[in-house]
DSSP file (Angstrom, degrees, kcal/mol; ACC not computed):
  #  RESIDUE AA STRUCTURE BP1 BP2  ACC     N-H-->O    O-->H-N    N-H-->O    O-->H-N    TCO  KAPPA ALPHA  PHI   PSI    X-CA   Y-CA   Z-CA
    1    1 A M              0   0    0      0, 0.0    83,-2.9     0, 0.0     2,-0.5   0.000 360.0 360.0 360.0 129.0  117.8   79.3   11.0
    2    2 A L  E     +A   83   0A   0     81,-0.2     2,-0.3    79,-0.1    81,-0.2  -0.819 360.0 171.9 -94.6 125.4  116.8   77.2    8.0
    3    3 A I  E     -A   82   0A   0     79,-2.7    79,-2.4    -2,-0.5     2,-0.5  -0.890  32.9-123.8-129.7 161.2  118.8   73.9    7.7
    4    4 A K  E     +A   81   0A   0     -2,-0.3   128,-2.7    77,-0.2     2,-0.3  -0.909  39.1 169.8-101.2 131.3  118.7   70.7    5.6
    5    5 A T  E     -Ab  80 132A   0     75,-3.0    75,-2.6    -2,-0.5     2,-0.3  -0.898  42.0 -85.0-137.9 166.8  118.4   67.5    7.6
    6    6 A I  E     -A   79   0A   0    126,-0.7    73,-0.3    -2,-0.3   128,-0.1  -0.563  34.4-151.0 -75.3 132.6  117.8   63.8    7.0
    7    7 A S  S    S+     0   0    0     71,-3.0     2,-1.0    -2,-0.3    -1,-0.1   0.817  77.5  63.8 -81.5 -30.9  114.1   63.1    7.0
    8    8 A R  S    S+     0   0    0     70,-0.5     2,-0.3     2,-0.0    -1,-0.2  -0.793  71.6 131.3-101.1 100.6  113.9   59.5    8.2
    9    9 A T        -     0   0    0     -2,-1.0   146,-0.2    -3,-0.0     2,-0.2  -0.899  62.0 -86.0-139.0 166.6  115.1   59.4   11.8
   10   10 A F        -     0   0    0    144,-3.4     2,-0.1    -2,-0.3   147,-0.1  -0.541  47.9-126.1 -69.9 141.3  114.2   58.1   15.1
   11   11 A S     >  -     0   0    0     -2,-0.2     4,-2.2     1,-0.1     5,-0.2  -0.383  23.0-106.0 -81.8 167.1  111.9   60.4   17.0
   12   12 A E  H  > S+     0   0    0      1,-0.2     4,-2.6     2,-0.2     5,-0.2   0.901 122.7  53.2 -58.5 -41.6  112.6   61.6   20.6
   13   13 A E  H  > S+     0   0    0      1,-0.2     4,-2.4     2,-0.2    -1,-0.2   0.890 107.9  49.9 -63.0 -39.9  109.9   59.3   21.9
   14   14 A Q  H  > S+     0   0    0      2,-0.2     4,-2.3     1,-0.2    -1,-0.2   0.903 111.0  49.1 -65.7 -41.1  111.5   56.3   20.1
   15   15 A I  H  X S+     0   0    0     -4,-2.2     4,-2.4     2,-0.2    -2,-0.2   0.936 111.9  48.3 -63.7 -46.5  114.9   57.1   21.6
   16   16 A V  H  X S+     0   0    0     -4,-2.6     4,-2.5     1,-0.2    -2,-0.2   0.906 111.2  51.9 -60.5 -41.4  113.4   57.5   25.1
   17   17 A G  H  X S+     0   0    0     -4,-2.4     4,-1.9     2,-0.2    -1,-0.2   0.897 108.9  50.0 -60.8 -41.9  111.6   54.2   24.6
   18   18 A M  H  X S+     0   0    0     -4,-2.3     4,-2.0     2,-0.2    -2,-0.2   0.913 111.6  48.1 -63.3 -42.7  114.9   52.5   23.5
   19   19 A L  H  X S+     0   0    0     -4,-2.4     4,-2.1     1,-0.2    -2,-0.2   0.904 111.1  50.4 -65.7 -40.3  116.7   53.8   26.6
   20   20 A N  H  < S+     0   0    0     -4,-2.5    -1,-0.2     1,-0.2    -2,-0.2   0.836 109.2  52.5 -65.4 -32.5  113.8   52.7   28.9
   21   21 A T  H  < S+     0   0    0     -4,-1.9     3,-0.3     1,-0.2    -1,-0.2   0.884 111.4  45.9 -69.0 -39.3  114.0   49.2   27.3
   22   22 A R  H  < S+     0   0    0     -4,-2.0     2,-0.3     1,-0.3    -2,-0.2   0.841 132.9  14.7 -72.1 -33.8  117.7   49.0   28.0
   23   23 A D    ><  -     0   0    0     -4,-2.1     3,-1.6    -5,-0.2    -1,-0.3  -0.842  61.4-169.1-146.2 102.6  117.4   50.3   31.6
   24   24 A E  T 3  S+     0   0    0     -2,-0.3    -4,-0.1    -3,-0.3    -1,-0.1   0.652  89.9  55.4 -69.6 -12.9  114.0   50.3   33.2
   25   25 A N  T 3  S+     0   0    0      2,-0.1    -1,-0.3    -5,-0.0    -5,-0.1   0.313  76.3 131.6 -99.1   7.4  115.3   52.4   36.1
   26   26 A I    <   -     0   0    0     -3,-1.6     2,-0.7    -7,-0.2   116,-0.1  -0.340  48.2-148.2 -63.9 139.4  116.8   55.2   34.0
   27   27 A R  E     -C  141   0A   0    114,-0.6   114,-1.8    -2,-0.0     2,-0.6  -0.884  13.2-167.5-112.3 100.1  115.8   58.7   35.2
   28   28 A I  E     +C  140   0A   0     -2,-0.7   112,-0.3   112,-0.2     3,-0.1  -0.779  12.3 176.3 -91.2 122.6  115.6   61.0   32.2
   29   29 A E  E     -     0   0A   0    110,-3.1     2,-0.3    -2,-0.6   111,-0.2   0.831  64.2 -15.9 -90.4 -39.7  115.4   64.7   33.2
   30   30 A K  E     -C  139   0A   0    109,-1.4   109,-2.9     2,-0.0     2,-0.4  -0.986  50.8-142.1-165.6 152.5  115.4   66.3   29.7
   31   31 A V  E     -C  138   0A   0     -2,-0.3     2,-0.3   107,-0.2   107,-0.2  -0.993  19.1-171.3-127.4 125.6  116.1   65.6   26.1
   32   32 A D  E     -C  137   0A   0    105,-2.7   105,-3.0    -2,-0.4     2,-0.4  -0.853  18.6-129.5-113.1 151.3  117.7   68.3   23.8
   33   33 A K  E     -C  136   0A   0     -2,-0.3     2,-0.4   103,-0.2   103,-0.2  -0.814  21.1-172.3 -98.5 140.3  118.2   68.2   20.1
   34   34 A L  E     -C  135   0A   0    101,-2.8   101,-2.9    -2,-0.4     2,-0.6  -0.996  10.7-153.1-133.4 127.0  121.6   68.9   18.5
   35   35 A Y  E     -Cd 134  89A   0     53,-3.3    55,-2.8    -2,-0.4    99,-0.2  -0.902  11.8-160.5-105.9 120.6  122.2   69.3   14.8
   36   36 A Y  E     -C  133   0A   0     97,-2.8    97,-2.9    -2,-0.6     2,-0.2  -0.841  18.2-120.1-106.4 132.6  125.7   68.4   13.6
   37   37 A P  E     +C  132   0A   0      0, 0.0    28,-2.1     0, 0.0    29,-0.3  -0.488  35.6 165.9 -82.9 140.3  127.0   69.7   10.2
   38   38 A Y  E     -CE 131  64A   0     93,-2.9    93,-2.3    26,-0.2     2,-0.4  -0.946  27.5-140.7-139.7 160.2  128.2   67.4    7.4
   39   39 A A  E     -CE 130  63A   0     24,-1.9    24,-2.9    -2,-0.3     2,-0.6  -0.997  12.6-154.9-120.2 131.4  129.0   67.7    3.7
   40   40 A M  E     -CE 129  62A   0     89,-3.5    89,-2.2    -2,-0.4     2,-0.5  -0.930  16.0-172.5-107.4 114.4  127.9   64.9    1.4
   41   41 A M  E     -CE 128  61A   0     20,-3.0    20,-3.0    -2,-0.6     2,-0.6  -0.920  12.8-155.5-113.4 128.6  130.2   64.7   -1.7
   42   42 A I  E     -CE 127  60A   0     85,-2.4    84,-3.5    -2,-0.5    85,-1.4  -0.904  18.0-167.5-102.5 123.5  129.5   62.5   -4.6
   43   43 A Y  E     -CE 125  59A   0     16,-3.2    16,-2.5    -2,-0.6     2,-0.5  -0.866  19.6-139.9-112.3 142.7  132.7   61.7   -6.6
   44   44 A S  E     -CE 124  58A   0     80,-2.8    80,-2.0    -2,-0.4     2,-0.5  -0.897  22.2-165.2 -92.8 128.6  133.2   60.1  -10.0
   45   45 A V  E     +CE 123  57A   0     12,-3.3    12,-2.3    -2,-0.5     2,-0.3  -0.969  15.5 167.7-121.3 118.1  136.1   57.7   -9.9
   46   46 A K  E     -C  122   0A   0     76,-2.5    76,-3.8    -2,-0.5     2,-0.2  -0.953  28.3-141.0-133.5 147.6  137.6   56.6  -13.2
   47   47 A L        -     0   0    0     -2,-0.3     3,-0.2    74,-0.2     4,-0.1  -0.596  57.6 -62.0 -94.5 167.7  140.6   54.8  -14.5
   48   48 A K  S >  S-     0   0    0     -2,-0.2     3,-1.8    72,-0.2    -1,-0.2  -0.110  76.4 -76.2 -51.9 146.4  142.2   55.9  -17.7
   49   49 A K  T 3  S+     0   0    0      1,-0.3    -1,-0.1    -3,-0.1     3,-0.1  -0.079 114.5   4.0 -48.4 135.1  140.0   55.6  -20.8
   50   50 A G  T 3  S+     0   0    0     -3,-0.2     2,-0.7     1,-0.1     3,-0.3   0.117 104.6 107.5  79.7 -24.2  139.6   52.0  -22.1
   51   51 A M  S <  S-     0   0    0     -3,-1.8    -4,-0.2     1,-0.2    -1,-0.1  -0.794 100.9 -29.0 -94.9 116.6  141.6   50.5  -19.2
   52   52 A M  S >  S+     0   0    0     -2,-0.7     3,-2.2     1,-0.1     4,-0.3   0.852  72.9 167.7  54.7  43.0  139.6   48.6  -16.6
   53   53 A S  G >   +     0   0    0     -3,-0.3     3,-1.4     1,-0.3    -1,-0.1   0.688  65.1  77.2 -64.7 -16.0  136.5   50.7  -17.1
   54   54 A K  G 3  S+     0   0    0      1,-0.3    -1,-0.3     3,-0.0    -2,-0.1   0.707  89.8  58.0 -65.5 -17.0  134.5   48.1  -15.1
   55   55 A F  G <  S+     0   0    0     -3,-2.2    -1,-0.3     2,-0.0    -2,-0.2   0.594  79.8 111.3 -86.5 -11.7  136.2   49.7  -12.0
   56   56 A N    <   +     0   0    0     -3,-1.4     2,-0.3    -4,-0.3   -10,-0.2  -0.384  44.1 137.7 -65.6 138.7  134.7   53.2  -12.8
   57   57 A R  E     -E   45   0A   0    -12,-2.3   -12,-3.3    -2,-0.1     2,-0.4  -0.969  52.2 -98.1-164.4 174.3  132.1   54.2  -10.3
   58   58 A Q  E     -E   44   0A   0     -2,-0.3     2,-0.4   -14,-0.2   -14,-0.2  -0.880  34.0-166.6-104.1 144.5  130.6   56.9   -8.1
   59   59 A M  E     -E   43   0A   0    -16,-2.5   -16,-3.2    -2,-0.4     2,-0.5  -0.996  12.0-141.5-132.8 138.6  131.5   57.1   -4.5
   60   60 A M  E     -E   42   0A   0     13,-0.5    13,-2.3    -2,-0.4     2,-0.5  -0.842  15.6-171.7 -99.7 133.5  129.9   59.1   -1.7
   61   61 A C  E     -EF  41  72A   0    -20,-3.0   -20,-3.0    -2,-0.5     2,-0.5  -0.983   6.5-160.2-126.2 119.8  132.1   60.7    0.9
   62   62 A N  E     -EF  40  71A   0      9,-3.2     9,-1.7    -2,-0.5     2,-0.5  -0.863  10.1-160.5 -98.5 130.3  130.5   62.3    4.0
   63   63 A I  E     -EF  39  70A   0    -24,-2.9   -24,-1.9    -2,-0.5     2,-0.4  -0.952  17.6-131.1-118.1 124.8  132.7   64.8    5.8
   64   64 A D  E  >  -E   38   0A   0      5,-2.6     4,-1.6    -2,-0.5     5,-0.3  -0.592  17.1-151.6 -67.5 120.3  132.2   65.9    9.4
   65   65 A L  T  4 S+     0   0    0    -28,-2.1    28,-3.5    -2,-0.4    29,-1.9   0.347  88.5  49.0 -85.7   8.2  132.4   69.7    9.2
   66   66 A V  T  4 S+     0   0    0    -29,-0.3    -1,-0.2    26,-0.2   -28,-0.1   0.766 127.3  18.3-105.1 -48.1  133.7   70.1   12.8
   67   67 A C  T  4 S-     0   0    0      2,-0.1    -2,-0.2    27,-0.1    -3,-0.0   0.454  96.2-124.4-104.7  -3.0  136.5   67.6   12.9
   68   68 A A     <  +     0   0    0     -4,-1.6    -3,-0.1     1,-0.2    -5,-0.0   0.803  53.1 158.1  63.5  32.0  137.1   67.1    9.2
   69   69 A R        -     0   0    0     -5,-0.3    -5,-2.6     2,-0.0     2,-0.2  -0.780  27.5-152.0 -89.7 123.2  136.6   63.3    9.4
   70   70 A P  E     +F   63   0A   0      0, 0.0     2,-0.3     0, 0.0    -7,-0.2  -0.626  16.7 175.6 -91.2 153.9  135.7   61.7    6.1
   71   71 A A  E     -F   62   0A   0     -9,-1.7    -9,-3.2    -2,-0.2     2,-0.4  -0.980  35.6-107.0-151.9 147.2  133.7   58.4    5.8
   72   72 A I  E     -F   61   0A   0     -2,-0.3   -11,-0.3   -11,-0.2     2,-0.2  -0.625  38.7-140.4 -76.2 131.1  132.3   56.5    2.8
   73   73 A G        -     0   0    0    -13,-2.3   -13,-0.5    -2,-0.4     2,-0.5  -0.578   7.5-151.5 -92.4 155.2  128.5   56.9    2.6
   74   74 A K        -     0   0    0      1,-0.3   -15,-0.0    -2,-0.2   -13,-0.0  -0.982  63.8  -5.0-128.3 119.6  126.0   54.2    1.7
   75   75 A G  S    S-     0   0    0     -2,-0.5    -1,-0.3     1,-0.1     0, 0.0   0.567  82.5 -95.0  72.8 134.0  122.7   55.1    0.0
   76   76 A K        -     0   0    0     -3,-0.1    -1,-0.1     1,-0.0     2,-0.0  -0.710  42.8-136.7 -84.9 122.2  121.6   58.7   -0.6
   77   77 A P        -     0   0    0      0, 0.0     2,-0.5     0, 0.0    -1,-0.0  -0.271  14.3-113.2 -74.3 162.7  119.4   59.9    2.2
   78   78 A T        -     0   0    0    -70,-0.1   -71,-3.0    -2,-0.0   -70,-0.5  -0.834  36.6-154.1 -93.6 133.1  116.2   61.9    1.7
   79   79 A F  E     -A    6   0A   0     -2,-0.5     2,-0.3   -73,-0.3   -73,-0.2  -0.703  14.2-171.8-108.2 158.3  116.4   65.4    3.1
   80   80 A K  E     -A    5   0A   0    -75,-2.6   -75,-3.0    -2,-0.3     2,-0.4  -0.975  23.5-123.4-140.2 154.3  114.0   68.0    4.4
   81   81 A E  E     +A    4   0A   0     -2,-0.3     2,-0.3   -77,-0.2   -77,-0.2  -0.845  34.1 174.6 -99.7 135.7  114.4   71.6    5.3
   82   82 A I  E     -A    3   0A   0    -79,-2.4   -79,-2.7    -2,-0.4     2,-0.5  -0.941  30.8-121.3-136.2 158.5  113.4   72.7    8.8
   83   83 A E  E     +A    2   0A   0     -2,-0.3     2,-0.3   -81,-0.2   -81,-0.2  -0.886  38.8 168.7-100.1 128.7  113.6   75.8   10.9
   84   84 A I        -     0   0    0    -83,-2.9     2,-0.3    -2,-0.5     5,-0.0  -0.901  42.0 -94.0-132.9 163.0  115.6   75.6   14.1
   85   85 A D    >   -     0   0    0     -2,-0.3     3,-2.1     1,-0.1     4,-0.3  -0.594  38.4-123.3 -71.9 140.1  117.0   77.9   16.8
   86   86 A E  G >  S+     0   0    0      1,-0.3     3,-1.5    -2,-0.3    -1,-0.1   0.791 108.4  65.2 -57.6 -30.3  120.6   78.7   16.0
   87   87 A V  G 3  S+     0   0    0      1,-0.3    -1,-0.3     3,-0.0    -2,-0.0   0.665  92.6  63.8 -68.9 -15.0  121.8   77.4   19.4
   88   88 A M  G <  S+     0   0    0     -3,-2.1   -53,-3.3   -54,-0.1     2,-0.5   0.586  92.3  76.7 -83.5 -10.1  120.7   73.9   18.3
   89   89 A A  B <  S-d   35   0A   0     -3,-1.5   -53,-0.2    -4,-0.3   -55,-0.0  -0.872  77.2-134.0-107.9 131.6  123.2   73.7   15.5
   90   90 A V        -     0   0    0    -55,-2.8    -2,-0.1    -2,-0.5    -3,-0.0  -0.682  33.4-119.2 -76.1 128.6  126.9   73.1   15.9
   91   91 A P        -     0   0    0      0, 0.0    -1,-0.1     0, 0.0     2,-0.0  -0.471  28.4-108.2 -72.3 140.3  128.8   75.6   13.8
   92   92 A P        -     0   0    0      0, 0.0   -26,-0.2     0, 0.0   -54,-0.0  -0.372  29.6-175.0 -65.2 145.6  131.0   74.2   11.0
   93   93 A Q        +     0   0    0    -28,-3.5     2,-0.4     2,-0.1   -27,-0.2   0.498  56.4  90.9-115.5 -13.2  134.8   74.5   11.6
   94   94 A V  S    S-     0   0    0    -29,-1.9     2,-0.2     1,-0.0   -27,-0.1  -0.744  78.0-123.1 -93.0 130.3  136.1   73.2    8.3
   95   95 A D    >>  -     0   0    0     -2,-0.4     3,-1.6     1,-0.1     4,-0.7  -0.501  14.9-131.0 -70.6 136.0  136.7   75.7    5.5
   96   96 A K  H >> S+     0   0    0      1,-0.3     3,-0.7    -2,-0.2     4,-0.6   0.795 106.4  62.9 -59.0 -29.2  134.7   74.8    2.3
   97   97 A D  H 34 S+     0   0    0      1,-0.2     4,-0.4     2,-0.1    -1,-0.3   0.760 101.8  51.4 -67.9 -23.7  137.9   75.3    0.3
   98   98 A D  H <> S+     0   0    0     -3,-1.6     4,-2.0     1,-0.2    -1,-0.2   0.633  88.9  83.1 -86.3 -15.3  139.5   72.3    2.2
   99   99 A L  H <X S+     0   0    0     -4,-0.7     4,-2.9    -3,-0.7     5,-0.3   0.906  86.6  51.4 -59.7 -46.9  136.6   69.9    1.6
  100  100 A D  H  X S+     0   0    0     -4,-0.6     4,-3.0     1,-0.2     5,-0.2   0.901 110.9  48.7 -61.7 -40.4  137.6   68.7   -1.9
  101  101 A G  H  > S+     0   0    0     -4,-0.4     4,-2.2     2,-0.2     5,-0.2   0.914 113.1  47.3 -64.1 -42.9  141.1   67.9   -0.8
  102  102 A I  H  X S+     0   0    0     -4,-2.0     4,-1.8     2,-0.2    -2,-0.2   0.955 118.6  40.3 -62.4 -50.9  139.9   66.0    2.3
  103  103 A G  H  X S+     0   0    0     -4,-2.9     4,-2.8     2,-0.2     5,-0.2   0.915 114.1  52.9 -65.9 -44.4  137.3   64.0    0.3
  104  104 A H  H  X S+     0   0    0     -4,-3.0     4,-2.4    -5,-0.3     5,-0.2   0.941 110.8  46.0 -57.0 -51.8  139.5   63.5   -2.8
  105  105 A D  H  X S+     0   0    0     -4,-2.2     4,-2.1    -5,-0.2    -1,-0.2   0.890 114.8  47.9 -61.4 -40.6  142.4   62.0   -0.8
  106  106 A Y  H  X S+     0   0    0     -4,-1.8     4,-2.5    -5,-0.2    -1,-0.2   0.928 111.7  48.8 -67.1 -45.5  140.1   59.7    1.2
  107  107 A V  H  X S+     0   0    0     -4,-2.8     4,-2.9     1,-0.2     5,-0.2   0.902 110.7  51.3 -62.7 -41.8  138.2   58.5   -1.8
  108  108 A V  H  X S+     0   0    0     -4,-2.4     4,-2.6    -5,-0.2     5,-0.3   0.937 111.4  47.5 -61.0 -46.7  141.5   57.7   -3.7
  109  109 A R  H  X S+     0   0    0     -4,-2.1     4,-2.1    -5,-0.2    -2,-0.2   0.925 115.4  44.8 -60.5 -45.4  142.8   55.7   -0.7
  110  110 A I  H  X S+     0   0    0     -4,-2.5     4,-2.8     2,-0.2     5,-0.3   0.930 113.9  49.5 -66.1 -45.2  139.6   53.7   -0.3
  111  111 A F  H  X S+     0   0    0     -4,-2.9     4,-2.6     2,-0.2     5,-0.3   0.937 113.3  45.0 -59.9 -49.8  139.2   53.1   -4.1
  112  112 A I  H  X>S+     0   0    0     -4,-2.6     4,-1.2    -5,-0.2     5,-1.0   0.900 115.7  48.5 -63.1 -40.6  142.8   51.8   -4.4
  113  113 A G  H  <5S+     0   0    0     -4,-2.1    -2,-0.2    -5,-0.3    -1,-0.2   0.910 115.7  41.9 -66.5 -43.1  142.5   49.7   -1.3
  114  114 A K  H  <5S+     0   0    0     -4,-2.8    -2,-0.2     1,-0.2    -1,-0.2   0.895 120.4  41.4 -71.8 -40.6  139.2   48.1   -2.3
  115  115 A M  H  <5S-     0   0    0     -4,-2.6    -1,-0.2    -5,-0.3    -2,-0.2   0.636  97.5-139.5 -84.0 -13.6  140.0   47.5   -5.9
  116  116 A K  T  <5 +     0   0    0     -4,-1.2     2,-0.3    -5,-0.3    -3,-0.2   0.925  54.2 136.1  53.7  49.0  143.6   46.4   -5.1
  117  117 A I      < -     0   0    0     -5,-1.0    -1,-0.2    -6,-0.2    -2,-0.1  -0.877  54.7-145.7-122.4 157.6  145.1   48.2   -8.0
  118  118 A L        +     0   0    0     -2,-0.3     2,-0.5    -3,-0.1    -6,-0.1   0.103  67.5 104.3-109.4  21.0  148.2   50.4   -8.2
  119  119 A Q  S    S-     0   0    0     -7,-0.1    -2,-0.1   -71,-0.0     0, 0.0  -0.888  72.5-125.1-105.1 131.7  146.8   52.9  -10.7
  120  120 A T        -     0   0    0     -2,-0.5   -72,-0.2     1,-0.1    -2,-0.1  -0.612  29.8-137.3 -75.7 124.6  145.8   56.3   -9.5
  121  121 A P        -     0   0    0      0, 0.0     2,-0.6     0, 0.0   -74,-0.2  -0.334  14.6-111.7 -78.5 162.8  142.2   57.0  -10.6
  122  122 A I  E     - C   0  46A   0    -76,-3.8   -76,-2.5    -2,-0.1     2,-0.5  -0.867  40.3-167.1 -91.3 121.6  140.9   60.3  -12.0
  123  123 A V  E     + C   0  45A   0     -2,-0.6     2,-0.3   -78,-0.2   -78,-0.2  -0.943  12.7 169.3-119.8 129.1  138.6   61.7   -9.3
  124  124 A S  E     - C   0  44A   0    -80,-2.0   -80,-2.8    -2,-0.5     2,-0.5  -0.985  35.6-112.1-138.0 150.9  136.1   64.6   -9.7
  125  125 A V  E     + C   0  43A   0     -2,-0.3   -82,-0.3   -82,-0.2     3,-0.1  -0.684  27.0 178.6 -83.0 124.7  133.3   66.0   -7.7
  126  126 A D  E     -     0   0A   0    -84,-3.5     2,-0.3    -2,-0.5   -83,-0.2   0.835  67.1 -13.5 -89.4 -41.3  129.8   65.5   -9.2
  127  127 A S  E     - C   0  42A   0    -85,-1.4   -85,-2.4     2,-0.0     2,-0.4  -0.991  52.1-153.9-157.8 161.0  127.8   67.1   -6.4
  128  128 A I  E     - C   0  41A   0     -2,-0.3     2,-0.4   -87,-0.2   -87,-0.2  -0.993   9.9-174.0-141.9 134.2  128.0   68.4   -2.9
  129  129 A D  E     - C   0  40A   0    -89,-2.2   -89,-3.5    -2,-0.4     2,-0.5  -0.990  13.0-149.1-127.3 135.2  125.2   68.8   -0.3
  130  130 A Y  E     + C   0  39A   0     -2,-0.4     2,-0.3   -91,-0.2   -91,-0.2  -0.889  31.2 154.8-102.7 134.7  125.5   70.4    3.1
  131  131 A F  E     - C   0  38A   0    -93,-2.3   -93,-2.9    -2,-0.5     2,-0.4  -0.947  37.1-123.7-150.8 169.8  123.2   69.0    5.8
  132  132 A H  E     -bC   5  37A   0   -128,-2.7  -126,-0.7    -2,-0.3     2,-0.4  -0.970  18.9-145.3-120.3 136.1  122.8   68.6    9.6
  133  133 A K  E     - C   0  36A   0    -97,-2.9   -97,-2.8    -2,-0.4     2,-0.4  -0.857  21.7-123.4-101.6 135.1  122.4   65.2   11.3
  134  134 A L  E     + C   0  35A   0     -2,-0.4    20,-1.8   -99,-0.2     2,-0.3  -0.624  29.8 177.8 -83.6 130.2  120.2   65.1   14.4
  135  135 A F  E     -GC 153  34A   0   -101,-2.9  -101,-2.8    -2,-0.4     2,-0.5  -0.955  21.3-137.5-123.0 148.2  121.5   63.9   17.7
  136  136 A Y  E     -GC 152  33A   0     16,-2.8    16,-2.8    -2,-0.3     2,-0.7  -0.917   7.3-155.1-105.1 131.7  119.6   63.7   21.0
  137  137 A I  E     -GC 151  32A   0   -105,-3.0  -105,-2.7    -2,-0.5     2,-0.6  -0.932  14.8-160.3-105.7 112.4  121.4   64.8   24.1
  138  138 A V  E     -GC 150  31A   0     12,-3.6    12,-2.3    -2,-0.7     2,-0.6  -0.843   5.0-151.7-102.8 116.9  119.6   63.0   27.0
  139  139 A H  E     +GC 149  30A   0   -109,-2.9  -110,-3.1    -2,-0.6  -109,-1.4  -0.780  26.0 173.7 -89.2 121.8  120.1   64.4   30.5
  140  140 A C  E     -GC 148  28A   0      8,-3.1     8,-2.1    -2,-0.6     2,-0.4  -0.806  25.1-140.9-126.2 165.0  119.8   61.7   33.1
  141  141 A K  E     -GC 147  27A   0   -114,-1.8  -114,-0.6    -2,-0.3     6,-0.2  -0.975  16.9-143.7-124.6 141.3  120.3   61.3   36.9
  142  142 A D    >   -     0   0    0      4,-2.2     3,-1.9    -2,-0.4     6,-0.0  -0.253  41.6 -82.0 -92.0-172.8  121.8   58.3   38.6
  143  143 A D  T 3  S+     0   0    0      1,-0.3    -1,-0.0     2,-0.1    -2,-0.0   0.770 131.7  51.6 -61.5 -27.2  120.9   56.7   42.0
  144  144 A E  T 3  S-     0   0    0      2,-0.1    -1,-0.3     3,-0.0     3,-0.1   0.224 120.5-108.8 -95.0  13.7  123.0   59.3   43.8
  145  145 A D  S <  S+     0   0    0     -3,-1.9     2,-0.3     1,-0.2    -2,-0.1   0.711  70.8 146.4  67.0  23.4  121.2   62.2   42.0
  146  146 A K        -     0   0    0      1,-0.1    -4,-2.2     0, 0.0    -1,-0.2  -0.685  48.5-115.2 -90.3 145.7  124.4   62.9   39.9
  147  147 A D  E     +G  141   0A   0     -2,-0.3     2,-0.3    -6,-0.2    -6,-0.2  -0.508  37.4 166.5 -78.8 143.7  124.0   64.2   36.4
  148  148 A Y  E     -G  140   0A   0     -8,-2.1    -8,-3.1    -2,-0.2     2,-0.4  -0.967  21.3-139.5-148.4 161.2  125.2   62.2   33.3
  149  149 A F  E     -GH 139 162A   0     13,-0.6    13,-2.7    -2,-0.3     2,-0.4  -0.952   7.1-162.4-128.8 141.1  124.5   62.7   29.6
  150  150 A I  E     -GH 138 161A   0    -12,-2.3   -12,-3.6    -2,-0.4     2,-0.5  -0.967  10.0-150.2-119.2 135.0  123.8   60.2   26.8
  151  151 A M  E     -GH 137 160A   0      9,-3.3     9,-2.1    -2,-0.4     2,-0.5  -0.930  13.9-166.2-104.9 128.0  124.1   61.1   23.1
  152  152 A A  E     -GH 136 159A   0    -16,-2.8   -16,-2.8    -2,-0.5     2,-0.5  -0.957  17.6-133.5-117.6 130.2  121.8   59.2   20.8
  153  153 A D  E  >  -G  135   0A   0      5,-2.8     4,-2.1    -2,-0.5   -18,-0.2  -0.686   9.9-151.0 -79.6 123.7  122.2   59.1   17.0
  154  154 A S  T  4 S+     0   0    0    -20,-1.8  -144,-3.4    -2,-0.5    -1,-0.1   0.671  90.3  56.1 -72.6 -15.8  118.8   59.7   15.4
  155  155 A M  T  4 S+     0   0    0    -21,-0.3    -1,-0.2  -146,-0.2   -20,-0.1   0.923 128.7   6.1 -81.4 -46.4  119.8   57.7   12.3
  156  156 A D  T  4 S-     0   0    0      2,-0.1    -2,-0.2  -146,-0.1    -1,-0.1   0.465  92.5-118.9-120.4  -4.6  120.7   54.3   13.8
  157  157 A G     <  +     0   0    0     -4,-2.1    -3,-0.1     1,-0.2     2,-0.0   0.517  56.4 155.7  78.7   4.0  119.8   54.7   17.5
  158  158 A N        -     0   0    0     -5,-0.1    -5,-2.8    -6,-0.1     2,-0.3  -0.363  27.3-152.5 -63.6 143.7  123.4   54.2   18.7
  159  159 A I  E     -H  152   0A   0     -7,-0.2     2,-0.3    -9,-0.0    -7,-0.2  -0.889  15.0-172.8-122.5 153.0  124.1   55.7   22.1
  160  160 A S  E     -H  151   0A   0     -9,-2.1    -9,-3.3    -2,-0.3     2,-0.5  -0.997  26.0-125.6-139.5 140.5  127.3   57.0   23.8
  161  161 A I  E     -H  150   0A   0     -2,-0.3     2,-0.3   -11,-0.2   -11,-0.2  -0.759  32.5-134.3 -83.0 127.3  127.8   58.2   27.3
  162  162 A L  E     -H  149   0A   0    -13,-2.7   -13,-0.6    -2,-0.5     2,-0.4  -0.663   7.9-131.8 -87.0 137.4  129.2   61.7   27.2
  163  163 A E              0   0    0     -2,-0.3   -15,-0.0     1,-0.1    -1,-0.0  -0.737 360.0 360.0 -83.9 130.5  132.2   62.6   29.4
  164  164 A C              0   0    0     -2,-0.4    -1,-0.1   -15,-0.0    -2,-0.0   0.428 360.0 360.0-100.8 360.0  131.6   65.9   31.3
């Protein structure tokens, strides 16, 4: 399966090194890669012609394609295409027809809140990119030989303990 993913990420070795730095007694059994689907939508946000044009801007909205959670993006990432096994990618659950509505509503709320204006902007989609973000699923064992799992974000190195 050919996917588009973010090119500048922490490597598996760097993630393992970070975990070893946080806990020198950690017992890592295995590390798996998981690619999570997103849509990156660039919106033009404008107020009526001539009125307050200094507020006109572009806004990036990244939408999680499994849970339909939108977030404002910062800086456009560099992408690369890679070949992966299909089992490494989480399948999207959000219908492409619903994306514009999700992103549009979120961008309007954020724009009005940040600009502190009561005028509804004109919002249009400039571009949309589909990509997968890499997460590492780290299988560990505790002192009693029980399994636990850590999820590490390849972009920022943040970790979360997964509930099984």
